TORVEXLO-824893 format. One line per 10 residues: their letters; for each residue x, y, z of C-alpha. Coordinates in nm, 3 decimals, padded with zeros to 5 digits. Layout:
REM TORVEXLO-824893
a	X/Y/Z; ...
This chain:
REM TORVEXLO-824893
msvrispvfa	00.582/00.562/01.613; 00.742/00.348/01.890; 00.708/-00.052/01.864; 00.769/-00.153/02.187; 00.966/-00.476/02.322; 00.816/-00.652/02.602; 01.025/-00.811/02.878; 01.042/-01.144/02.822; 00.978/-01.326/03.188; 00.914/-01.747/03.279
leipyfcsvd	01.139/-01.885/02.948; 00.988/-02.239/02.951; 01.285/-02.305/02.717; 01.508/-02.605/02.748; 01.908/-02.502/02.763; 02.050/-02.538/02.410; 02.422/-02.495/02.369; 02.388/-02.331/02.060; 02.176/-02.056/01.868; 02.116/-02.325/01.549
klqdsdlkfl	01.922/-02.506/01.792; 01.797/-02.241/01.969; 01.619/-02.115/01.616; 01.503/-02.500/01.589; 01.308/-02.510/01.934; 00.948/-02.587/01.909; 00.767/-02.238/01.831; 00.525/-02.277/02.137; 00.833/-02.183/02.368; 00.813/-01.828/02.248
pgvgpkkael	00.656/-01.623/02.492; 00.283/-01.500/02.374; 00.247/-01.811/02.139; 00.167/-02.154/02.367; 00.023/-02.509/02.208; -00.285/-02.345/02.072; -00.143/-02.041/01.873; 00.188/-02.274/01.815; -00.051/-02.521/01.650; -00.218/-02.285/01.410
lkkelklatf	00.106/-02.124/01.323; 00.242/-02.476/01.169; -00.107/-02.502/00.989; -00.213/-02.168/00.852; 00.190/-02.072/00.740; 00.381/-02.423/00.820; 00.582/-02.164/01.134; 00.656/-02.462/01.349; 01.010/-02.293/01.476; 01.190/-02.021/01.628
gdllyyfpfk	01.404/-02.014/01.324; 01.070/-02.020/01.100; 00.934/-01.707/01.242; 01.267/-01.503/01.229; 01.285/-01.615/00.847; 00.909/-01.517/00.809; 00.909/-01.180/00.619; 00.678/-00.856/00.625; 00.504/-00.843/00.295; 00.486/-00.501/00.250
yidrsrflti	00.588/-00.166/00.554; 00.369/00.172/00.588; 00.525/00.476/00.683; 00.465/00.589/01.020; 00.726/00.857/01.064; 00.522/01.120/00.921; 00.196/01.316/01.113; -00.053/01.525/00.978; -00.308/01.705/01.150; -00.670/01.676/01.071
aqieedmsfv	-00.678/01.953/00.896; -00.430/01.834/00.635; -00.658/01.546/00.552; -00.828/01.485/00.214; -01.020/01.267/-00.037; -00.815/00.968/-00.149; -00.565/00.981/00.119; -00.430/00.588/00.199; -00.349/00.555/00.528; -00.225/00.831/00.793
qvkgritsfs	-00.176/00.930/01.097; -00.235/01.202/01.409; -00.182/01.272/01.751; -00.443/01.371/02.032; -00.664/01.302/02.260; -01.038/01.157/02.262; -01.251/01.373/02.397; -01.579/01.221/02.428; -01.761/00.894/02.306; -02.094/00.833/02.225
fagegnrkrl	-02.302/00.528/02.041; -02.477/00.540/01.758; -02.756/00.367/01.527; -02.909/00.034/01.642; -02.889/-00.365/01.658; -02.628/-00.503/01.361; -02.530/-00.157/01.322; -02.467/-00.038/01.643; -02.114/00.156/01.655; -01.891/00.309/01.902
vaffsdgvgi	-01.801/00.674/01.790; -01.498/00.854/01.937; -01.459/01.222/01.891; -01.115/01.274/01.860; -00.934/01.581/01.862; -00.548/01.725/01.773; -00.603/02.070/01.976; -00.744/02.205/01.576; -00.962/01.979/01.412; -01.212/01.690/01.545
aelvwfkgik	-01.235/01.344/01.326; -01.484/01.074/01.430; -01.306/00.732/01.523; -01.608/00.413/01.458; -01.578/00.106/01.584; -01.857/-00.166/01.445; -01.683/-00.459/01.627; -01.480/-00.487/01.996; -01.677/-00.228/02.151; -01.613/-00.395/02.501
wiqqkvavnt	-01.229/-00.433/02.453; -01.207/-00.009/02.318; -01.416/00.067/02.596; -01.182/-00.114/02.847; -00.860/-00.009/02.681; -00.905/00.291/02.549; -00.983/00.630/02.786; -01.008/00.995/02.721; -00.779/01.224/02.780; -00.490/01.037/02.708
pyivfgkpti	-00.211/01.108/02.414; -00.285/00.855/02.167; -00.127/00.804/01.803; -00.457/00.715/01.561; -00.349/00.538/01.229; -00.590/00.416/00.946; -00.744/00.505/00.610; -00.946/00.789/00.670; -01.301/00.903/00.511; -01.439/01.258/00.482
fngrvsfvhp	-01.851/01.274/00.492; -02.008/01.625/00.517; -01.647/01.759/00.578; -01.594/01.532/00.885; -01.274/01.361/00.874; -01.369/00.957/01.028; -01.146/00.653/01.070; -01.288/00.302/01.119; -01.170/00.057/01.335; -00.834/00.226/01.298
dvevvlkedg	-00.499/00.143/01.501; -00.478/00.351/01.833; -00.193/00.311/02.087; -00.064/00.546/02.383; 00.268/00.740/02.258; 00.507/00.583/02.443; 00.872/00.696/02.531; 01.024/00.423/02.733; 01.360/00.268/02.736; 01.408/-00.064/02.522
tisgglqpyy	01.169/00.027/02.234; 01.283/-00.027/01.846; 01.187/00.289/01.729; 01.176/00.366/01.351; 00.912/00.476/01.118; 00.813/00.188/00.910; 00.570/-00.037/01.022; 00.568/-00.415/00.905; 00.274/-00.607/00.774; 00.278/-00.974/00.746
ntsekmksaf	00.064/-01.228/00.563; -00.173/-01.351/00.747; -00.538/-01.621/00.738; -00.904/-01.550/00.802; -00.893/-01.857/01.052; -00.524/-01.676/01.236; -00.722/-01.318/01.258; -01.032/-01.491/01.404; -00.836/-01.615/01.691; -00.630/-01.274/01.763
lnskavaklq	-00.322/-01.332/01.524; -00.351/-01.046/01.304; -00.051/-00.892/01.140; 00.010/-00.672/01.475; 00.003/-00.971/01.665; 00.227/-01.157/01.462; 00.452/-00.853/01.489; 00.428/-00.889/01.838; 00.572/-01.239/01.842; 00.867/-01.106/01.587
enlqkligpk	00.945/-00.855/01.935; 00.966/-01.099/02.175; 01.143/-01.349/01.895; 01.435/-01.035/01.843; 01.431/-00.996/02.253; 01.503/-01.342/02.324; 01.768/-01.439/02.011; 01.811/-01.132/01.843; 02.179/-01.029/02.049; 02.230/-01.425/02.011
ivermpedlv	02.196/-01.404/01.576; 02.543/-01.545/01.436; 02.679/-01.481/01.095; 02.608/-01.737/00.803; 02.826/-01.653/00.576; 03.218/-01.575/00.648; 03.314/-01.224/00.800; 03.561/-01.129/00.520; 03.303/-01.199/00.236; 03.063/-00.989/00.370
gslklmplrd	03.323/-00.738/00.408; 03.398/-00.755/00.091; 03.066/-00.763/-00.041; 02.974/-00.464/00.185; 02.693/-00.667/00.326; 02.445/-00.557/00.641; 02.598/-00.795/00.863; 02.317/-01.127/00.938; 02.190/-00.983/01.279; 02.143/-00.649/01.188
allnihfprs	01.950/-00.698/00.844; 01.733/-00.961/01.081; 01.640/-00.686/01.284; 01.606/-00.412/01.004; 01.400/-00.662/00.824; 01.115/-00.677/01.029; 01.178/-00.351/01.248; 01.331/-00.091/00.960; 01.466/00.221/01.159; 01.481/00.372/00.851
adllrkaqlr	01.397/00.295/00.454; 01.794/00.317/00.368; 01.833/00.050/00.604; 01.543/-00.168/00.522; 01.692/-00.151/00.192; 02.052/-00.280/00.286; 01.868/-00.558/00.506; 01.678/-00.639/00.190; 02.001/-00.694/-00.063; 02.201/-00.881/00.221
lkfeelfyiq	01.860/-01.147/00.287; 01.855/-01.170/-00.096; 02.191/-01.225/-00.153; 02.263/-01.507/00.112; 01.957/-01.727/00.001; 02.008/-01.688/-00.401; 02.399/-01.719/-00.309; 02.362/-02.049/-00.106; 02.122/-02.199/-00.390; 02.386/-02.124/-00.691
lnllaqkkyr	02.655/-02.240/-00.435; 02.445/-02.599/-00.416; 02.406/-02.588/-00.746; 02.786/-02.516/-00.825; 02.894/-02.759/-00.601; 02.686/-03.025/-00.738; 02.788/-02.984/-01.125; 03.186/-02.969/-00.989; 03.140/-03.272/-00.814; 03.003/-03.426/-01.096
qkkinghvfs	03.274/-03.325/-01.340; 03.517/-03.447/-01.112; 03.339/-03.771/-00.961; 03.056/-03.935/-01.172; 03.219/-04.094/-01.479; 03.043/-04.110/-01.801; 02.988/-04.370/-02.082; 03.236/-04.260/-02.361; 03.052/-04.282/-02.704; 03.359/-04.265/-02.902
kvgesfnnfy	03.303/-04.370/-03.255; 03.034/-04.229/-03.476; 02.886/-04.544/-03.674; 02.671/-04.630/-03.928; 02.328/-04.573/-03.729; 02.407/-04.244/-03.738; 02.594/-04.180/-04.094; 02.300/-04.366/-04.265; 02.052/-04.154/-04.122; 02.261/-03.852/-04.187
ssnlpfslte	02.284/-03.936/-04.556; 01.972/-04.139/-04.605; 01.666/-04.094/-04.448; 01.751/-03.662/-04.252; 01.409/-03.530/-04.406; 01.577/-03.180/-04.427; 01.885/-02.959/-04.378; 01.968/-02.893/-04.002; 01.941/-02.531/-03.952; 02.281/-02.387/-03.804
aqkrvlreir	02.104/-02.408/-03.423; 02.070/-02.791/-03.434; 02.443/-02.818/-03.566; 02.579/-02.641/-03.319; 02.362/-02.840/-03.001; 02.507/-03.107/-03.181; 02.789/-03.044/-03.121; 02.788/-02.982/-02.772; 02.622/-03.288/-02.697; 02.876/-03.449/-02.914
kdlgsgrqmn	03.151/-03.322/-02.714; 02.954/-03.414/-02.395; 02.920/-03.798/-02.495; 03.314/-03.832/-02.549; 03.431/-03.639/-02.288; 03.430/-03.945/-02.035; 03.234/-03.755/-01.790; 02.828/-03.817/-01.766; 02.664/-03.532/-01.981; 02.373/-03.308/-01.763
rllqgdvgsg	02.199/-03.065/-02.070; 01.920/-02.888/-02.097; 01.790/-02.834/-02.448; 01.573/-02.539/-02.471; 01.371/-02.449/-02.799; 01.053/-02.342/-02.932; 00.762/-02.539/-03.058; 00.880/-02.702/-03.409; 01.246/-02.556/-03.361; 01.341/-02.998/-03.399
ktlvglmaml	01.481/-03.055/-03.078; 01.319/-03.440/-03.131; 01.552/-03.473/-03.388; 01.845/-03.359/-03.237; 01.735/-03.617/-02.986; 01.710/-03.883/-03.184; 02.041/-03.828/-03.314; 02.217/-03.858/-02.999; 02.052/-04.208/-02.911; 02.212/-04.305/-03.299
lasdnsfqsc	02.556/-04.237/-03.092; 02.426/-04.429/-02.816; 02.344/-04.737/-03.051; 02.639/-04.689/-03.251; 02.865/-04.758/-02.918; 02.617/-05.023/-02.763; 02.445/-04.868/-02.561; 02.090/-04.813/-02.527; 01.872/-04.553/-02.487; 01.531/-04.428/-02.402
lmapteilan	01.324/-04.088/-02.422; 01.015/-04.028/-02.158; 00.754/-03.801/-02.223; 00.471/-03.660/-02.036; 00.134/-03.797/-02.198; 00.048/-04.081/-02.388; -00.053/-03.902/-02.675; 00.294/-03.769/-02.689; 00.477/-04.057/-02.627; 00.273/-04.214/-02.898
qhyktivdfl	00.378/-03.889/-03.116; 00.740/-03.940/-03.067; 00.719/-04.303/-03.141; 00.574/-04.260/-03.465; 00.816/-04.017/-03.585; 01.123/-04.159/-03.492; 00.984/-04.493/-03.651; 00.884/-04.269/-03.979; 01.283/-04.100/-03.896; 01.448/-04.434/-03.883
dglgvsvgll	01.241/-04.640/-04.203; 01.467/-04.883/-04.395; 01.757/-04.869/-04.112; 01.744/-05.151/-03.894; 01.733/-04.977/-03.541; 01.471/-05.122/-03.312; 01.258/-04.913/-03.125; 00.974/-05.013/-02.832; 00.626/-04.866/-02.725; 00.545/-04.812/-02.336
tgstkkaerr	00.244/-04.680/-02.213; -00.016/-04.742/-01.973; -00.162/-04.898/-02.258; 00.051/-05.160/-02.328; -00.103/-05.463/-02.306; 00.081/-05.745/-02.079; 00.168/-05.937/-02.346; 00.355/-05.636/-02.535; 00.524/-05.562/-02.261; 00.666/-05.910/-02.159
klfallesge	00.806/-05.961/-02.502; 00.957/-05.582/-02.486; 01.113/-05.615/-02.129; 01.270/-05.939/-02.296; 01.432/-05.721/-02.615; 01.527/-05.516/-02.383; 01.703/-05.674/-02.113; 01.861/-05.888/-02.430; 01.995/-05.580/-02.562; 01.804/-05.629/-02.870
lqlligthal	01.561/-05.328/-02.826; 01.758/-04.976/-02.902; 01.552/-04.707/-02.831; 01.266/-04.715/-02.610; 01.002/-04.475/-02.558; 00.758/-04.416/-02.317; 00.582/-04.232/-02.025; 00.548/-04.276/-01.672; 00.567/-04.629/-01.716; 00.959/-04.637/-01.809
ledtvqfkdl	01.030/-04.591/-01.408; 00.853/-04.900/-01.314; 01.095/-05.132/-01.173; 01.010/-05.452/-01.459; 01.163/-05.233/-01.697; 01.518/-05.329/-01.694; 01.785/-05.227/-01.958; 02.085/-05.464/-02.055; 02.328/-05.107/-02.101; 02.134/-04.768/-02.067
glvivdeqqr	02.344/-04.471/-02.179; 02.124/-04.209/-02.206; 01.820/-04.104/-02.104; 01.588/-03.835/-02.257; 01.339/-03.635/-02.065; 01.091/-03.431/-02.306; 00.867/-03.152/-02.137; 01.119/-03.227/-01.832; 00.916/-02.954/-01.633; 00.586/-03.184/-01.602
fgvaqraklw	00.783/-03.469/-01.395; 00.904/-03.447/-01.042; 01.304/-03.457/-00.968; 01.257/-03.843/-00.772; 01.073/-03.994/-01.096; 01.353/-03.830/-01.321; 01.562/-04.022/-01.061; 01.460/-04.335/-01.124; 01.602/-04.345/-01.485; 01.942/-04.254/-01.393
ekntnpphvl	01.951/-04.551/-01.131; 01.849/-04.823/-01.416; 02.236/-04.838/-01.477; 02.510/-04.930/-01.246; 02.701/-04.610/-01.398; 02.448/-04.325/-01.437; 02.324/-04.263/-01.809; 02.398/-03.914/-01.994; 02.088/-03.700/-01.917; 01.936/-03.449/-02.196
vmtatpiprt	01.594/-03.277/-02.082; 01.434/-03.078/-02.307; 01.182/-02.846/-02.309; 00.978/-02.632/-02.561; 00.906/-02.387/-02.295; 01.173/-02.160/-02.282; 01.254/-02.093/-01.938; 01.354/-01.707/-01.842; 01.711/-01.673/-01.759; 01.705/-01.566/-01.390
lamtvygdle	01.454/-01.895/-01.353; 01.724/-02.147/-01.540; 01.987/-02.020/-01.338; 01.825/-02.107/-01.010; 01.606/-02.406/-01.106; 01.877/-02.538/-01.345; 02.172/-02.403/-01.281; 02.391/-02.696/-01.251; 02.323/-02.847/-01.566; 02.463/-02.744/-01.929
vsvidelppg	02.248/-02.518/-02.131; 02.156/-02.542/-02.531; 01.939/-02.368/-02.681; 01.831/-02.429/-03.071; 01.723/-02.048/-03.153; 01.602/-02.075/-03.509; 01.334/-02.255/-03.691; 01.352/-02.506/-03.990; 01.368/-02.318/-04.294; 01.059/-02.268/-04.525
rkpirtmhyf	00.855/-02.194/-04.222; 00.665/-01.893/-04.201; 00.624/-01.720/-03.854; 00.291/-01.717/-03.697; 00.034/-01.371/-03.749; -00.097/-01.368/-03.408; -00.443/-01.134/-03.392; -00.674/-01.026/-03.083; -01.028/-00.988/-03.100; -01.302/-00.952/-02.898
dskrlkvfgf	-01.635/-01.133/-02.865; -01.792/-00.885/-03.076; -01.585/-00.928/-03.392; -01.730/-01.329/-03.444; -01.857/-01.317/-03.725; -01.572/-01.170/-03.866; -01.407/-01.454/-03.753; -01.609/-01.712/-03.891; -01.597/-01.550/-04.243; -01.198/-01.579/-04.192
mreqiklgrq	-01.250/-01.933/-04.082; -01.459/-02.006/-04.428; -01.158/-01.870/-04.622; -00.896/-02.076/-04.492; -01.087/-02.399/-04.563; -01.148/-02.287/-04.910; -00.811/-02.252/-04.943; -00.757/-02.633/-04.824; -00.686/-02.535/-04.455; -00.776/-02.688/-04.127
iylvyplike	-00.830/-02.491/-03.816; -00.781/-02.557/-03.442; -01.082/-02.406/-03.195; -00.953/-02.429/-02.816; -01.184/-02.342/-02.514; -01.075/-02.355/-02.170; -01.361/-02.559/-02.032; -01.565/-02.827/-02.136; -01.890/-02.760/-01.968; -01.990/-02.438/-01.886
sekmdfkdlq	-01.952/-02.357/-01.537; -02.126/-02.129/-01.259; -01.790/-01.990/-01.122; -01.654/-01.895/-01.419; -01.766/-01.710/-01.718; -01.546/-01.868/-02.025; -01.655/-01.981/-02.328; -01.700/-02.424/-02.279; -01.655/-02.683/-02.561; -02.009/-02.812/-02.549
dgyasivlef	-02.156/-02.500/-02.626; -01.910/-02.396/-02.883; -01.982/-02.763/-03.024; -02.290/-02.681/-03.132; -02.240/-02.328/-03.208; -01.962/-02.418/-03.447; -02.173/-02.700/-03.593; -02.450/-02.440/-03.648; -02.233/-02.207/-03.857; -02.057/-02.502/-04.039
pppeytvvvv	-02.290/-02.749/-04.103; -02.270/-03.130/-04.237; -02.221/-03.229/-04.510; -02.008/-02.942/-04.639; -01.809/-02.950/-04.306; -01.681/-03.207/-04.048; -01.601/-03.076/-03.701; -01.448/-03.355/-03.464; -01.428/-03.307/-03.064; -01.133/-03.376/-02.846
hgqmkpdekd	-01.137/-03.341/-02.483; -00.971/-03.536/-02.214; -01.289/-03.660/-02.040; -01.324/-03.886/-02.381; -01.249/-04.270/-02.406; -00.831/-04.288/-02.587; -01.003/-04.469/-02.861; -01.245/-04.188/-02.949; -01.032/-03.955/-02.886; -00.764/-04.137/-03.120
fsmgqfaagk	-01.031/-04.169/-03.364; -01.118/-03.811/-03.412; -00.755/-03.705/-03.439; -00.718/-03.947/-03.713; -00.965/-03.788/-03.900; -00.842/-03.442/-03.843; -00.471/-03.592/-03.917; -00.608/-03.706/-04.246; -00.749/-03.440/-04.356; -01.112/-03.576/-04.331
aqimvattvi	-01.238/-03.296/-04.126; -01.157/-02.922/-04.134; -01.220/-02.845/-03.760; -01.108/-02.971/-03.431; -01.304/-02.833/-03.134; -01.098/-02.910/-02.863; -00.954/-02.808/-02.484; -00.581/-02.771/-02.417; -00.519/-03.135/-02.478; -00.385/-03.075/-02.785
evgvnvpnas	-00.113/-02.891/-02.603; 00.084/-03.066/-02.755; 00.163/-03.407/-02.900; -00.048/-03.340/-03.272; 00.117/-03.279/-03.517; -00.076/-03.136/-03.841; 00.122/-02.944/-04.066; -00.198/-02.843/-04.295; -00.382/-02.712/-03.987; -00.257/-02.347/-04.024
vmiiesaerf	-00.510/-02.136/-03.752; -00.555/-02.171/-03.433; -00.851/-01.978/-03.243; -00.816/-01.976/-02.908; -01.174/-01.892/-02.707; -01.156/-01.690/-02.352; -00.770/-01.651/-02.414; -00.758/-01.403/-02.170; -00.831/-01.739/-01.912; -00.483/-01.902/-02.033
glsqlhqlrg	-00.113/-01.793/-01.870; 00.139/-01.668/-02.151; 00.316/-01.994/-02.171; -00.002/-02.180/-02.287; -00.092/-01.970/-02.513; 00.240/-01.962/-02.686; 00.262/-02.364/-02.654; -00.128/-02.362/-02.815; 00.025/-02.145/-03.095; 00.225/-02.394/-03.141
rvgrgadqsf	00.046/-02.592/-03.263; 00.013/-02.412/-03.621; 00.298/-02.286/-03.850; 00.420/-02.649/-03.885; 00.405/-02.620/-04.288; 00.476/-02.414/-04.548; 00.142/-02.181/-04.598; 00.138/-01.860/-04.373; -00.031/-01.987/-04.034; -00.280/-01.787/-03.777
cilmtgnkls	-00.317/-01.788/-03.385; -00.654/-01.585/-03.306; -00.721/-01.494/-02.960; -01.089/-01.436/-02.828; -01.158/-01.221/-02.530; -01.442/-01.081/-02.333; -01.428/-00.687/-02.350; -01.344/-00.634/-01.977; -01.025/-00.749/-01.925; -00.742/-00.704/-01.690
sdsrkrmstm	-00.408/-00.507/-01.678; -00.222/-00.846/-01.713; -00.476/-00.995/-01.984; -00.463/-00.714/-02.171; -00.068/-00.720/-02.114; -00.038/-01.099/-02.230; -00.260/-01.017/-02.544; -00.043/-00.765/-02.667; 00.274/-00.953/-02.554; 00.114/-01.267/-02.783
vstndgfeia	00.068/-01.028/-03.097; 00.374/-00.833/-03.094; 00.609/-01.142/-03.068; 00.689/-01.522/-03.175; 00.970/-01.487/-02.944; 00.962/-01.813/-02.678; 01.216/-01.675/-02.459; 01.095/-01.292/-02.468; 00.712/-01.441/-02.379; 00.843/-01.616/-02.131
evdlalrgpg	01.054/-01.307/-01.969; 00.705/-01.161/-01.937; 00.486/-01.441/-01.811; 00.771/-01.449/-01.508; 00.722/-01.071/-01.450; 00.362/-01.078/-01.484; 00.284/-01.423/-01.224; 00.598/-01.453/-01.092; 00.802/-01.775/-01.033; 00.573/-01.983/-00.804
dmegtmqsgm	00.294/-01.965/-01.051; 00.469/-02.052/-01.391; 00.371/-02.407/-01.519; 00.552/-02.701/-01.372; 00.805/-02.490/-01.162; 00.737/-02.632/-00.831; 00.756/-03.021/-00.990; 01.068/-02.893/-01.217; 01.351/-02.898/-00.923; 01.275/-02.568/-00.733
afdlkiania	01.278/-02.781/-00.407; 01.330/-02.488/-00.181; 01.114/-02.158/-00.098; 01.208/-01.804/-00.170; 01.169/-01.632/00.143; 01.254/-01.306/00.046; 01.438/-01.326/-00.311; 01.231/-01.270/-00.592; 01.328/-01.457/-00.933; 01.140/-01.208/-01.157
kdgqilswar	01.291/-00.886/-01.006; 01.617/-00.999/-00.860; 01.809/-01.085/-01.158; 02.105/-00.856/-01.058; 02.166/-00.977/-00.726; 02.127/-01.302/-00.854; 02.402/-01.289/-01.136; 02.602/-01.167/-00.876; 02.545/-01.418/-00.609; 02.623/-01.688/-00.883
nvaeeivded	02.993/-01.472/-00.982; 03.066/-01.473/-00.634; 02.970/-01.854/-00.617; 03.146/-01.948/-00.856; 03.451/-01.770/-00.755; 03.442/-01.999/-00.451; 03.359/-02.304/-00.641; 03.681/-02.271/-00.894; 03.925/-02.189/-00.602; 03.822/-02.501/-00.374
plldmdknri	03.537/-02.718/-00.522; 03.537/-02.925/-00.195; 03.479/-02.627/00.050; 03.816/-02.769/00.239; 03.936/-02.440/00.250; 03.971/-02.291/00.649; 03.760/-01.956/00.534; 03.499/-02.196/00.350; 03.417/-02.400/00.677; 03.069/-02.137/00.717
lkaeltrfkg	03.003/-02.193/00.378; 03.066/-02.553/00.389; 02.855/-02.616/00.698; 02.566/-02.400/00.548; 02.498/-02.593/00.223; 02.531/-02.931/00.427; 02.239/-02.772/00.636; 02.093/-02.675/00.311; 02.078/-02.965/00.134; 01.969/-03.130/00.456
rdsydfsqis	01.646/-02.965/00.389; 01.575/-03.251/00.124; 01.488/-03.621/00.136; 01.682/-03.679/-00.180; 02.018/-03.662/-00.295; 02.014/-03.480/-00.603; 02.371/-03.456/-00.689; 02.336/-03.696/-00.931; 01.989/-03.573/-01.130; 01.909/-03.260/-01.277
């Protein structure tokens, strides 16, 4: 196939002195666009400049290098192309079913080309006895091959063409298609852009580095990514562009990390005092696991180093992250610094407050709680104690970010379930002291290695990878709805043993759009199966008033209710060791990360715990994979890797809020792990040799990094 680049005439483009400025020029100046299409491209695809379009890559390619004869076409073939001529036209059908039919011959066989729309345009543009290439998806009926709305192109052999067998396909929207901006039209704009800007593209990495890494030059990569001359050149173009994208992300993160280590001093926690030692000797509820001890050593080393700690603590639900965080806060208290712990919900903040107060019973360490529900009088008292330094530990929600919350000397900030907070939100906490406090961010959602390397690449990472002693692995089972009576019988057995049960639904009310189990209907069914007064069933969901929710949770926590019917509001913040059964209705509705979080609500006591996944009989292949993964493993990191592979980084819960302040144009974190590791290793070598990128050979890197950082409106250099 030939892809023809049209000559560019009468360009209304202002003079620019550099190719970078040319790439920044408005798309409306590109031949074939104009103001209306430019507005549409900006609204639908967020493409505003030449550079935006240049880096808008095809999502797939179809091989147009192979031609078949009509006789070779078989049932179930996808897209094929044939060469020949149209011998005649005719009309068939009436009214809405009226269609234009062309009889197309390759010299041996005959095929029908059919159009239901754009008939006048076809009649004006497509002629009899002209050599054409016909491309489309064939169907065979009564032995006759037909193509509905095929691509019909004149066979061209003109100079100035970009030839190649792989045709690019671009994502477009329905609004764009209505305005004649389909994939083929976008490809045409890319042709115009290549003609205009292609020869002027300059390297964005040092040429010596490109050469030593054996990467394709940028100019060639940007041509072959849009109009690949061969499958091999396409692979080389993809590799070059993926590497560059991931390389600059890693270089940015590592340069920030190195800068922070060199320039930002941390509060020195030089001693282990009464608070820490008394807690360790008298109040520690159980022996620390080896993993907890290892992480504490890593944290203590950071806190005494004179550099600001910026550490990510990963650990599965129930692994003891809160205890480690508390012991770090006690080290702060022993060194006359205050600490705060921020949680994403009031439920979780209250849970942390209660847990920490119980842990510190009798030690004389002052702890406060600040949430949206804290009354004004309590707030005034709390703020006074904070500013005087009498309040040592403050637990809270987003309320901690308010300007009225002022510390005397904040030395340590802990953010729990941190992926639920935006970067700018978290930054407000670091600004509550002249010298930035130490930072510990915690997550119970294990982060796949490649995603952690990309989003949290400037943080040190600690992992708690074992559960406290005495905990038994949760047994997970998958049942279809047809086995519901069996599940009811199992629930009765567990209740007889004195256990309690969570029953989680994806919806509160029945939905016309989604065929999933809902809480209201489920509660009615459960009460019929488990009637009072023999059984007590409570309900918890997000639309309940706080006092009603607290009452239901209190009943369940006190053991006065055997079954809690709930939505995912219980995903975090509910800790009932006697609850040993988690039943998740319409489990196919949930992602792996959420299923794993919900499962973590049980298994907190010494008894054997169970998680039962209930689904409909018809499951997609992805849903089956999620169910089988949950049944086969309790390893949160293994689950996170599968989740990333199934859903991709953009869909993983919290990813976009957690610091992914860039859009990946071509790299895929789930699939390009090897390229990412390679890019990080190269970036590490460069930053280790030249932390500030001041060497002559790194000038391009420094300029590009400045441009890279310029995309963000906030300075991320001091925050997680």
